C-alpha positions in Angstrom: 21.9 71.1 -8.5 18.9 71.2 -6.2 19.2 72.9 -2.8 17.2 72.3 0.4 14.9 75.2 1.5 15.6 76.1 5.1 16.2 73.3 7.5 16.9 70.1 5.5 15.5 67.9 8.2 12.2 69.8 7.9 11.7 68.8 4.3 9.5 65.9 3.2 11.2 62.5 3.1 11.8 60.9 -0.2 11.9 57.1 -0.7 13.4 55.0 -3.5 11.8 51.7 -4.6 14.0 49.5 -6.8 12.3 46.6 -8.6 13.4 43.2 -9.4 14.7 42.4 -12.8 17.6 39.9 -12.9 20.1 41.2 -15.4 18.0 44.2 -16.3 18.8 45.3 -12.7 21.9 47.1 -14.0 19.6 49.8 -15.3 19.0 50.8 -11.6 22.7 52.0 -11.5 22.1 54.4 -14.3 18.8 55.6 -12.9 20.3 56.3 -9.5 23.3 58.2 -11.0 20.9 60.3 -13.1 18.7 61.1 -10.1 21.7 61.9 -8.0 22.9 64.4 -10.5 19.5 66.1 -10.3 20.0 66.5 -6.6 17.4 63.9 -5.3 18.3 63.0 -1.7 17.0 59.5 -0.7 16.1 59.1 2.9 14.8 55.6 2.6 15.7 52.8 0.1 13.7 49.5 -0.5 14.8 46.9 -3.1 13.5 43.6 -4.3 15.9 41.0 -5.8 18.2 42.9 -8.1 16.9 46.1 -6.7 18.1 45.0 -3.2 21.6 44.4 -4.5 21.8 47.9 -6.2 20.1 49.6 -3.3 22.5 48.0 -0.8 25.5 49.0 -2.8 24.2 52.6 -3.2 23.7 53.1 0.6 27.1 51.4 1.3 28.6 53.9 -1.0 29.8 51.0 -3.3 27.6 51.8 -6.4 30.7 52.8 -8.5 32.4 49.6 -7.6 29.2 47.6 -8.5 29.2 49.4 -11.8 32.8 48.6 -12.6 32.2 45.0 -11.9 29.0 44.9 -14.0 30.9 46.6 -17.0 33.7 44.0 -16.7 31.3 41.1 -17.2 31.7 39.1 -20.5 30.0 36.0 -21.7 33.0 34.0 -20.7 33.2 35.6 -17.1 29.4 35.0 -16.6 30.0 31.3 -17.4 32.6 31.2 -14.5 29.7 32.1 -12.1 27.6 29.1 -13.1 28.3 26.6 -10.3 25.9 23.7 -10.8 24.9 22.1 -7.6 21.8 19.9 -7.8 20.7 20.0 -4.2 19.6 22.5 -1.4 16.5 23.3 -3.4 18.4 24.9 -6.4 20.4 24.1 -9.5 23.1 26.5 -8.6 25.0 26.8 -5.4 25.4 30.6 -5.9 28.6 30.7 -3.9 30.6 32.4 -6.6 28.0 35.1 -6.9 27.8 35.7 -3.2 31.6 35.9 -3.0 31.3 39.0 -5.4 28.5 40.5 -3.2 30.6 39.9 -0.1 33.5 41.7 -1.7 31.4 44.7 -2.4 29.5 44.9 0.9 31.9 43.3 3.4 30.7 42.9 7.0 28.3 45.9 7.0 25.0 45.4 8.8 21.7 46.8 7.5 21.1 48.8 10.7 24.4 50.6 10.4 23.7 52.2 7.0 23.3 55.9 7.0 19.7 55.6 5.8 16.9 53.1 6.4 17.1 50.1 4.0 14.7 47.2 3.4 15.5 44.1 1.3 12.3 42.3 0.5 12.3 38.5 0.7 9.6 35.8 0.7 9.0 33.2 3.5 8.6 30.0 1.5 6.8 28.3 4.4 4.1 30.9 4.9 4.2 32.9 1.6 4.6 36.1 3.7 6.5 39.1 2.5 9.5 39.6 4.8 11.2 43.1 5.2 14.9 42.5 6.1 16.0 45.6 8.1 18.5 44.1 10.5 21.5 41.8 10.4 24.3 41.4 7.8 23.8 43.3 4.6 25.2 40.5 2.5 22.7 38.1 4.1 19.8 40.4 3.4 20.7 40.8 -0.3 21.4 37.0 -0.6 17.9 36.2 0.6 16.2 38.8 -1.7 18.1 37.4 -4.8 17.5 33.8 -4.1 15.5 33.0 -7.3 13.6 29.8 -6.7 15.0 26.8 -8.4 18.2 28.6 -9.4 19.7 29.9 -6.2 19.3 28.2 -2.9 16.9 29.7 -0.3 18.3 31.1 2.9 17.6 29.9 6.5 17.0 32.7 8.8 15.9 31.8 12.2 12.7 29.7 11.7 12.2 31.0 8.2 13.3 29.8 4.8 13.7 32.9 2.6 13.7 33.3 -1.1 13.5 35.9 -3.8 11.4 39.1 -2.9 10.1 39.2 -6.4 7.7 36.4 -5.6 5.6 38.8 -3.3 6.6 42.3 -4.1 8.6 43.1 -7.3 8.4 46.9 -6.7 8.5 47.6 -3.0 6.7 51.0 -2.7 4.9 50.0 0.5 8.1 49.5 2.5 9.2 53.0 1.7 6.0 54.4 2.9 5.9 52.3 6.0 9.4 53.6 7.0 8.3 57.2 6.7 8.7 58.3 3.1 6.3 61.1 2.2 7.1 60.8 -1.5 8.3 57.8 -3.4 10.2 57.4 -6.7 9.9 53.9 -8.0 12.2 52.4 -10.7 10.3 49.5 -12.4 12.1 47.3 -14.8 9.1 45.0 -15.4 7.0 47.1 -17.7 7.8 45.7 -21.2 9.0 42.0 -20.7 5.9 40.2 -21.9 6.3 38.8 -25.4 10.0 39.3 -25.4 11.3 35.8 -24.8 13.8 35.4 -27.5 16.2 32.6 -28.7 19.2 34.8 -27.8 17.9 34.6 -24.2 17.6 30.9 -24.0 20.3 29.5 -26.4 24.0 29.4 -25.4 24.8 29.6 -29.1 23.9 33.2 -29.2 24.1 34.3 -25.6 27.0 32.4 -23.9 29.4 30.2 -25.7 29.3 26.8 -23.9 31.7 24.8 -26.2 34.3 23.5 -23.7 37.1 23.6 -26.3 36.3 27.3 -27.1 36.5 28.0 -23.4 39.8 26.2 -23.0 38.4 23.3 -21.0 40.5 20.2 -21.5 40.2 18.1 -18.3 37.5 15.5 -17.9 35.9 17.0 -14.9 35.6 20.5 -16.4 34.3 19.1 -19.6 31.6 17.2 -17.7 30.7 20.5 -15.9 30.5 22.2 -19.2 28.3 19.4 -20.6 25.9 19.7 -17.7 25.8 23.4 -18.0 24.9 23.1 -21.7 22.0 20.8 -21.0 20.8 23.2 -18.3 20.8 26.3 -20.5 20.5 25.0 -24.1 17.1 24.9 -25.8 15.8 21.9 -27.6 14.2 22.4 -31.0 11.7 25.2 -30.7 11.5 24.9 -26.9 13.3 27.1 -24.5 15.9 25.8 -22.1 15.0 25.0 -18.4 16.9 28.3 -17.4 14.8 30.2 -20.0 11.5 28.7 -18.8 12.3 29.6 -15.2 13.4 33.1 -15.8 10.7 34.0 -18.4 8.0 32.6 -16.1 9.4 34.8 -13.3 9.2 37.8 -15.7 5.6 37.1 -16.4 4.7 36.7 -12.8 6.6 39.9 -11.9 4.7 41.9 -14.6 1.3 40.8 -13.4 2.1 41.2 -9.7 3.7 44.6 -10.2 0.6 45.9 -11.9 -1.6 44.7 -9.1 0.7 46.3 -6.4 0.9 49.6 -8.3 -2.9 49.8 -8.5 -3.1 49.7 -4.8 -0.1 51.8 -3.9 1.3 53.8 -6.8 4.5 55.9 -6.4 4.7 59.6 -6.8 7.2 59.3 -9.7 7.1 56.0 -11.7 10.3 55.6 -13.8 10.3 52.8 -16.4 13.6 52.0 -18.1 13.0 50.3 -21.5 15.0 47.2 -20.9 12.7 44.5 -22.3 15.1 43.9 -25.2 17.8 42.8 -22.7 17.5 39.2 -21.8 17.0 38.3 -18.2 20.3 36.4 -18.3 22.3 38.8 -20.4 24.4 40.2 -17.6 27.1 41.2 -20.1 24.9 44.0 -21.4 25.4 46.3 -18.4 26.6 49.2 -20.5 23.4 49.2 -22.4 21.2 48.7 -19.4 23.0 51.5 -17.3 22.5 54.0 -20.3 18.8 53.1 -20.6 18.5 53.7 -16.8 19.9 57.2 -17.3 17.7 57.9 -20.2 14.5 56.8 -18.2 15.2 59.5 -15.6 15.7 62.2 -18.3 12.3 61.2 -19.8 10.8 61.9 -16.3 12.9 64.9 -15.6 9.9 67.3 -15.2 8.2 64.9 -12.8 11.3 64.5 -10.8 11.8 68.3 -10.5 8.1 68.7 -9.4 8.7 66.0 -6.8 11.8 67.8 -5.4 9.7 71.0 -5.1 6.9 69.2 -3.5 9.5 67.8 -0.9 10.6 71.3 -0.1 13.7 71.3 -2.1 14.4 74.2 -4.5 15.4 73.4 -8.0 16.8 76.3 -10.0 15.0 77.0 -13.2 
């Protein structure tokens, strides 16, 4: 375990930037656990989309509970979170998902966390990048994960906020702006191009949507299942609507992340190999978490060098 040299408040501050990634976001859990075992103290945390959720749970000391929830997800349980609602600018209401986020984070406020935290969101009116640093922690996360077309945008004052991945999928800049001398970035968008697969867009191989299989017998539930099937099922060789939306987001995130990294690279760039995990395959948490841990191990030497550069002694 690393140990601080002299006065711990005199060392250089370390920031953690957590990227977007939809279901691949579970890899952040494994990466944070591995970095914590190496003794990395995070003074500042910034997250975009899935990274905002994981970062908030980490600072709220609820990362273990988030991991338990992620590992409990099955294809059938995931179906239960799909609450179609064709209105308010989205196809899903998102209420069931936010209920889980509220269970994890409670009534905590961003400014009450022990370390500075930024959840990145996008102002849909101006296109500006918004750094949420105050107010309810659940509200900040909800805005940052509001994937356009899928989850409803959030009204905040005179702003309409949506997913932070639209403007900054890997928020290194907020970490530096809040005083981080060194930044570790966990980037889940490095190997997603060219990996749109049928398993990601077809319910026959990713989520079973047959109402009878799911035990749906009443007419209303059957209609809901039918609408859900039309929403996610591919037609012929074409992907589903859900598949088109999420894969388009993946392409955008990849290109935007590369651009942002060119202008403001982190000191340690950790890249979990999660491109084989579909953007909607939330049930593959165990796999993603393991890869997050492995990605840190691959950068172990660089992490140790960063600790020493920060003024933290790491035993040989």
